[in-house]
N, C-alpha and C positions, 0 to 999 in steps of 0.2 A: 254631354250627349243625352239626348232625349230618348226615352223608351216609350213606345206607344202600344196600346192594347185596344182592340175593338172586338166585341163579342155581341152577337144577337141571340138572345135566349127566347125560347118559347114561353108563353105566359102560362106556366103550370107550376103546381106545387113541387114537382120534381126539380124544376129549375131553381127553386129556392135553396134546396140542399146543395146543388152543384155550385151555385153562385157563392155560397158561404166558403166553400173550399177554395175557389178561384180567388176570392177577395183576400183570403189569408195569404196565399202565395204572392199576389200582387203587392200586399202591404210589406211582406218580407223583402221583395225585390226593390221596393221604393226607398226603404230606409233601414238602417241597422238599429235605429232608436226604438226600443221596445214600446215605449209609451206612444210614440207616433204611429207605430204599426197597429197598436190596439185602436187608436183613434180612427185610423183609415178603415179598419175592419168594421167598427161600430157604425160609422157614417155610411159606408157603402151598403152594409146590411140593412140599415134602417131605410135608406132611400130605395133600395131594391124591393124591400117588403112593401113599402108604400106604393111603388109602382105596380106591384102585383095586386095588392088589395084594392086599389082605387082605379086600376086600369080597366079598359074595355076588353074583358076576356071573351065576350061573345063575338067579337069581330073575327072573321076567318083568317085574317092576316095579323092577328094579335101577337105582339112580340114586345120584349123589353130590350132596348139597345143600351149597351154600356161601352163607354170609351174612356180611357185613362191615358194621361201623359205625365211622365215624371222624370225629374233629374235630381241631382243632389240638393237642389235648393227648394223645389216645390213639387207638389202633387196636385194635379187637376183631374177632375172626372166629370162626365156627363152621364146622366141616366134619362132615357127618353122612352116614352110609351104613348099609346093612344089612351087618353083619359082626361079627366077634369083637372084644371089648374087649381092651385090653392087660391081661395078667395082673398081679396086684398085685406079685408078686415081680419081674417084669420091669421094672415102673415104678420100683421102688426101685433096681434095678441100673443104671438109666440115669444115675445120679449119677456112677458110676465106671466107665464103659464103656471098654474097651481100644480104642485106635485101630485095632488089627488085627482087631477082632471082625467077624463076618460079618453080624450084624444088630444093630439098636439104635443105631447111630451117628447115623442121621438124626434120631431122636427125641431123642437126647442134644444134638444141635446145636439142635434146636427149643427145648429147655429152656434152653439157654444164651442164645439170642437173644431170648427172650420174657421179659417181666416176670412173667407167670403163665400156666400151662398146666393145664387141668383136663380130665379124661376122665370121661364118664359114659354110662350106658345110658339111653336115653330111653324104651324099652320092651323087650320081650323080644328084639327083633331089631335095633333101631336104635342105633348107637353114635355118640357125638358127642365131638369134641375142640374145646375152647374156649381161645382164646389171647388175651392182651392184650399190647400193646407200647406203652409210654409214649413219646410223641413229644417231641422237643426243642422248647423254646419258641422261637417266632419272635422274632428280635431286634426289639425295639420301639424306635422313635425316641424319644429323651427331649428334651422341651422344656426349655430352660434360660432 
């Protein structure tokens, strides 16, 4: 069974705090594996923060849209906002980012914790990051 969540946040500092709490709840609902819960929370927090920091907050309809879908096998999420996309050359540099770099570390961490990360422009103004995390199988009892 797939669980779906869709939330539209205002682009505000207050939404950052609310999102952190919501992401913790979603991570717990998605898996009982504590390590994967932590990965989900870190990834969503980083992507949401980036959407807030780099989004177009001056637009009157500025918002950050969040969608997640999960089942016992996988967790997928999209974070969308009006803003700039990641430059092609910056995306390639994320593979070998220096730990002392001033930017890009968060996205490098996202790429390490996710099984797949995709970026795309949905239209001329809306940018989307799509992630997928494979969840560990639940130990199943074996009848002998």
